[in-house]
NUPA-131735 format. One record per residue (C-alpha): residue number from 0; residue in one letter; x, y, z. Coordinates in steps of 0.001 Angstrom, whole numbers, always signed. Example, Ala and Ser with C-alpha at 12.3 -4.5 7.8 and 13.67 -1.06 7.14 Angstrom:
2
site nr = 0 rest = A c1 = +12300 c2 = -4500 c3 = +7800
site nr = 1 rest = S c1 = +13670 c2 = -1060 c3 = +7140
# end
This chain:
147
site nr = 0 rest = M c1 = +0 c2 = +0 c3 = +0
site nr = 1 rest = E c1 = +1450 c2 = +3342 c3 = -1022
site nr = 2 rest = I c1 = +914 c2 = +6322 c3 = +1283
site nr = 3 rest = I c1 = +2148 c2 = +9906 c3 = +1688
site nr = 4 rest = L c1 = +3411 c2 = +10796 c3 = +5167
site nr = 5 rest = K c1 = +2067 c2 = +13966 c3 = +6758
site nr = 6 rest = T c1 = +4552 c2 = +13918 c3 = +9663
site nr = 7 rest = D c1 = +8006 c2 = +12514 c3 = +10393
site nr = 8 rest = I c1 = +7794 c2 = +8933 c3 = +11662
site nr = 9 rest = K c1 = +10949 c2 = +7420 c3 = +13103
site nr = 10 rest = G c1 = +11981 c2 = +4310 c3 = +11218
site nr = 11 rest = L c1 = +9524 c2 = +4894 c3 = +8364
site nr = 12 rest = G c1 = +10225 c2 = +8254 c3 = +6751
site nr = 13 rest = Y c1 = +9901 c2 = +11996 c3 = +6811
site nr = 14 rest = K c1 = +7068 c2 = +14395 c3 = +6041
site nr = 15 rest = N c1 = +5961 c2 = +14329 c3 = +2365
site nr = 16 rest = D c1 = +7722 c2 = +11024 c3 = +1682
site nr = 17 rest = L c1 = +5993 c2 = +8473 c3 = -532
site nr = 18 rest = V c1 = +6386 c2 = +5091 c3 = +1217
site nr = 19 rest = D c1 = +5100 c2 = +1542 c3 = +885
site nr = 20 rest = V c1 = +3645 c2 = -4 c3 = +4022
site nr = 21 rest = K c1 = +1607 c2 = -3087 c3 = +4797
site nr = 22 rest = P c1 = -2096 c2 = -2445 c3 = +4174
site nr = 23 rest = G c1 = -3153 c2 = -3051 c3 = +7780
site nr = 24 rest = Y c1 = -562 c2 = -644 c3 = +9175
site nr = 25 rest = G c1 = -1615 c2 = +2093 c3 = +6775
site nr = 26 rest = R c1 = -5360 c2 = +1555 c3 = +6946
site nr = 27 rest = N c1 = -5670 c2 = +881 c3 = +10690
site nr = 28 rest = Y c1 = -3012 c2 = +3157 c3 = +12194
site nr = 29 rest = L c1 = -1322 c2 = +5737 c3 = +9968
site nr = 30 rest = I c1 = -4359 c2 = +7093 c3 = +8109
site nr = 31 rest = P c1 = -6814 c2 = +7199 c3 = +11088
site nr = 32 rest = Q c1 = -4202 c2 = +8882 c3 = +13324
site nr = 33 rest = G c1 = -3664 c2 = +11563 c3 = +10664
site nr = 34 rest = F c1 = -18 c2 = +10589 c3 = +10096
site nr = 35 rest = A c1 = -545 c2 = +9752 c3 = +6413
site nr = 36 rest = V c1 = -2925 c2 = +9946 c3 = +3443
site nr = 37 rest = L c1 = -3532 c2 = +7439 c3 = +687
site nr = 38 rest = A c1 = -1282 c2 = +8050 c3 = -2340
site nr = 39 rest = T c1 = -3927 c2 = +8631 c3 = -5007
site nr = 40 rest = E c1 = -3161 c2 = +10490 c3 = -8238
site nr = 41 rest = S c1 = -4726 c2 = +13716 c3 = -6943
site nr = 42 rest = N c1 = -2825 c2 = +13503 c3 = -3639
site nr = 43 rest = K c1 = +427 c2 = +12915 c3 = -5565
site nr = 44 rest = K c1 = -208 c2 = +16063 c3 = -7642
site nr = 45 rest = I c1 = -919 c2 = +18065 c3 = -4484
site nr = 46 rest = L c1 = +2277 c2 = +16689 c3 = -2943
site nr = 47 rest = A c1 = +4333 c2 = +17680 c3 = -6001
site nr = 48 rest = E c1 = +2962 c2 = +21226 c3 = -5878
site nr = 49 rest = N c1 = +3590 c2 = +21518 c3 = -2132
site nr = 50 rest = I c1 = +7172 c2 = +20284 c3 = -2538
site nr = 51 rest = K c1 = +7808 c2 = +22761 c3 = -5345
site nr = 52 rest = Q c1 = +6539 c2 = +25660 c3 = -3224
site nr = 53 rest = A c1 = +8445 c2 = +24578 c3 = -132
site nr = 54 rest = A c1 = +11813 c2 = +24027 c3 = -1863
site nr = 55 rest = H c1 = +13211 c2 = +27459 c3 = -980
site nr = 56 rest = K c1 = +12066 c2 = +27235 c3 = +2623
site nr = 57 rest = A c1 = +13519 c2 = +23729 c3 = +2935
site nr = 58 rest = E c1 = +16910 c2 = +24892 c3 = +1678
site nr = 59 rest = K c1 = +16977 c2 = +27617 c3 = +4320
site nr = 60 rest = L c1 = +16125 c2 = +25090 c3 = +7046
site nr = 61 rest = K c1 = +18859 c2 = +22761 c3 = +5794
site nr = 62 rest = T c1 = +21531 c2 = +25463 c3 = +5950
site nr = 63 rest = E c1 = +20434 c2 = +26378 c3 = +9484
site nr = 64 rest = A c1 = +20620 c2 = +22695 c3 = +10468
site nr = 65 rest = E c1 = +24127 c2 = +22431 c3 = +8967
site nr = 66 rest = N c1 = +25262 c2 = +25465 c3 = +10968
site nr = 67 rest = I c1 = +23877 c2 = +23952 c3 = +14177
site nr = 68 rest = A c1 = +25520 c2 = +20608 c3 = +13323
site nr = 69 rest = A c1 = +28910 c2 = +22309 c3 = +12937
site nr = 70 rest = K c1 = +28537 c2 = +23942 c3 = +16344
site nr = 71 rest = L c1 = +27348 c2 = +20681 c3 = +17952
site nr = 72 rest = A c1 = +30349 c2 = +18768 c3 = +16601
site nr = 73 rest = E c1 = +32626 c2 = +21080 c3 = +18595
site nr = 74 rest = T c1 = +30539 c2 = +20892 c3 = +21785
site nr = 75 rest = T c1 = +31148 c2 = +18497 c3 = +24665
site nr = 76 rest = L c1 = +28413 c2 = +18252 c3 = +27272
site nr = 77 rest = E c1 = +28823 c2 = +17324 c3 = +30914
site nr = 78 rest = I c1 = +26132 c2 = +15064 c3 = +32368
site nr = 79 rest = K c1 = +26149 c2 = +14554 c3 = +36134
site nr = 80 rest = A c1 = +25019 c2 = +11223 c3 = +37562
site nr = 81 rest = K c1 = +25318 c2 = +9361 c3 = +40814
site nr = 82 rest = I c1 = +28084 c2 = +6791 c3 = +40532
site nr = 83 rest = G c1 = +28524 c2 = +3823 c3 = +42848
site nr = 84 rest = E c1 = +31774 c2 = +2426 c3 = +44201
site nr = 85 rest = S c1 = +31974 c2 = -103 c3 = +41365
site nr = 86 rest = G c1 = +32018 c2 = +2711 c3 = +38803
site nr = 87 rest = K c1 = +28492 c2 = +2071 c3 = +37494
site nr = 88 rest = I c1 = +25892 c2 = +4809 c3 = +37477
site nr = 89 rest = F c1 = +22576 c2 = +4605 c3 = +39273
site nr = 90 rest = G c1 = +19781 c2 = +4756 c3 = +36716
site nr = 91 rest = K c1 = +20735 c2 = +5782 c3 = +33212
site nr = 92 rest = V c1 = +21488 c2 = +8808 c3 = +31083
site nr = 93 rest = T c1 = +18429 c2 = +9751 c3 = +29044
site nr = 94 rest = T c1 = +17834 c2 = +11884 c3 = +25995
site nr = 95 rest = L c1 = +16000 c2 = +14347 c3 = +28251
site nr = 96 rest = Q c1 = +19192 c2 = +14974 c3 = +30227
site nr = 97 rest = I c1 = +21127 c2 = +15527 c3 = +27010
site nr = 98 rest = S c1 = +18415 c2 = +17865 c3 = +25706
site nr = 99 rest = D c1 = +18538 c2 = +19876 c3 = +28951
site nr = 100 rest = A c1 = +22343 c2 = +20060 c3 = +28793
site nr = 101 rest = L c1 = +22085 c2 = +21290 c3 = +25192
site nr = 102 rest = A c1 = +19546 c2 = +23916 c3 = +26297
site nr = 103 rest = T c1 = +22026 c2 = +25276 c3 = +28852
site nr = 104 rest = Q c1 = +24562 c2 = +25566 c3 = +26003
site nr = 105 rest = G c1 = +22037 c2 = +27543 c3 = +23923
site nr = 106 rest = F c1 = +20758 c2 = +24777 c3 = +21603
site nr = 107 rest = D c1 = +17005 c2 = +24173 c3 = +21465
site nr = 108 rest = I c1 = +16767 c2 = +20541 c3 = +20343
site nr = 109 rest = D c1 = +13817 c2 = +18288 c3 = +21083
site nr = 110 rest = R c1 = +14686 c2 = +15121 c3 = +23001
site nr = 111 rest = K c1 = +12860 c2 = +13001 c3 = +20422
site nr = 112 rest = K c1 = +15502 c2 = +13942 c3 = +17856
site nr = 113 rest = I c1 = +18310 c2 = +12599 c3 = +20054
site nr = 114 rest = S c1 = +19245 c2 = +8929 c3 = +20244
site nr = 115 rest = I c1 = +21878 c2 = +7209 c3 = +22352
site nr = 116 rest = N c1 = +23175 c2 = +4173 c3 = +20477
site nr = 117 rest = V c1 = +25369 c2 = +2582 c3 = +23146
site nr = 118 rest = P c1 = +24317 c2 = +1870 c3 = +26738
site nr = 119 rest = V c1 = +25730 c2 = +4399 c3 = +29175
site nr = 120 rest = D c1 = +26659 c2 = +2341 c3 = +32222
site nr = 121 rest = G c1 = +29435 c2 = +4293 c3 = +33882
site nr = 122 rest = A c1 = +31536 c2 = +7412 c3 = +33901
site nr = 123 rest = G c1 = +33335 c2 = +8310 c3 = +30718
site nr = 124 rest = E c1 = +32923 c2 = +9861 c3 = +27294
site nr = 125 rest = F c1 = +30027 c2 = +8831 c3 = +25054
site nr = 126 rest = S c1 = +28243 c2 = +10174 c3 = +22003
site nr = 127 rest = A c1 = +24624 c2 = +10618 c3 = +21002
site nr = 128 rest = E c1 = +23188 c2 = +11058 c3 = +17517
site nr = 129 rest = V c1 = +21138 c2 = +14173 c3 = +16799
site nr = 130 rest = D c1 = +18746 c2 = +14218 c3 = +13832
site nr = 131 rest = L c1 = +18495 c2 = +17903 c3 = +12902
site nr = 132 rest = H c1 = +17099 c2 = +17570 c3 = +9385
site nr = 133 rest = R c1 = +16260 c2 = +14751 c3 = +7001
site nr = 134 rest = E c1 = +19704 c2 = +15157 c3 = +5406
site nr = 135 rest = V c1 = +21646 c2 = +16511 c3 = +8394
site nr = 136 rest = K c1 = +22587 c2 = +14198 c3 = +11238
site nr = 137 rest = T c1 = +25428 c2 = +14785 c3 = +13662
site nr = 138 rest = S c1 = +26772 c2 = +13390 c3 = +16862
site nr = 139 rest = V c1 = +27320 c2 = +15258 c3 = +20092
site nr = 140 rest = K c1 = +29864 c2 = +14162 c3 = +22677
site nr = 141 rest = F c1 = +28947 c2 = +14002 c3 = +26329
site nr = 142 rest = V c1 = +30944 c2 = +13129 c3 = +29404
site nr = 143 rest = V c1 = +29310 c2 = +11403 c3 = +32365
site nr = 144 rest = V c1 = +30799 c2 = +12573 c3 = +35675
site nr = 145 rest = G c1 = +29940 c2 = +11786 c3 = +39276
site nr = 146 rest = E c1 = +28013 c2 = +14218 c3 = +41428
# end
């Protein structure tokens, strides 16, 4: 089943992408929730027109995302956590903590756009991936230190 996404869906695609999904997933979840529309000929023409009109705006957003990515690549965050005697941390480092640390540095990035690929189990230096734009992804370094 071919559908047009109305919003970004992690693991599936970005807004205005034309994707193939299983019929049940599209018919029972994506379309009723308002995340997608059926890819009919008229909807494809509307999509093409919307993409053409939004091309300039999208280029501006991409350059802004690239500028932020360049600044993030040079940034190292400090995340404080309680560390036991064995060197392991109590709890875990979450994307919310990274988002808050970025906010203190002057970056306004939603926590849903941050993903930590390796488990953070102790003190040390780690990295998280930040999805700024459909074509711009970067990683930000963070250091876990004891409180």
